[in-house]
N, C-alpha and C positions, 0 to 999 in steps of 0.2 A: 078510164075509170079506176082500174087497179093501180095504174102508175101514179095517179093523183093521191090515192090513199097511202101508198108507200112513201111518197114525197112528204105528205102531211105527217106521217108517223116519224120520219127522220127529222123533220123540222121540230116537232114537239119534243123529241129526245134532246136536240140541241138546246132548245129553250129551257128544258128541265135541268140539263147539266149546268147551264149558266146560272140558273136560279139557285141551285143547291150547292154550287161550288164553295161559297163562303162558309156554309155550314160544315161541309166536309173538311175545309181547312181548319176551322175552329176545333173540330173534334180531333183532327190529327195533331194540332199543337197542344191540345189539352192532354192527350194521352202521352205525347212525347215528353212533356215537361212535368210529369208526375202530378197532374192536377193543377198546374199553374200555367194557364194558356198564354199569359202575357209576361212571363218571367217574374222576376222579383219586383213586386209593387209595394208602394208605401201604404201602410194601413191608414184607414180614414181617421181623421181627428188628430194625427200626430204632427202635422205640419202647421206652421204659424200662418195665420190668416188675418188680414186687416179687417175683413168683414166680421169674422168671429170675435176679434178683440173689441170692435165697436159694439157688437150686439151684447157682449158680456157687460160692457160699461153701461149701456142703456138699461139692461135688466137690473144691474146693481143700483143704478140711480132710481129706477122705478120702485124697487124694493125699499130703498131709503125713504122715498116720498110716502109710501104706503104705511111705513112705521110711525110717521109723525102724526 
């Protein structure tokens, strides 16, 4: 009985370690790189996008139709 409880306790520690390892790695990288966990990343909205260009054209066309 006591051996089963100890084995279950060890097993639960192994599962918890595996479950929280990504969180620990993220916190480690976040503090290591002064608040930039993924290094230098490009700000959103600065890159060219075919979808964004198309959406802007559709919106401009819609505005033009509404003005008529």
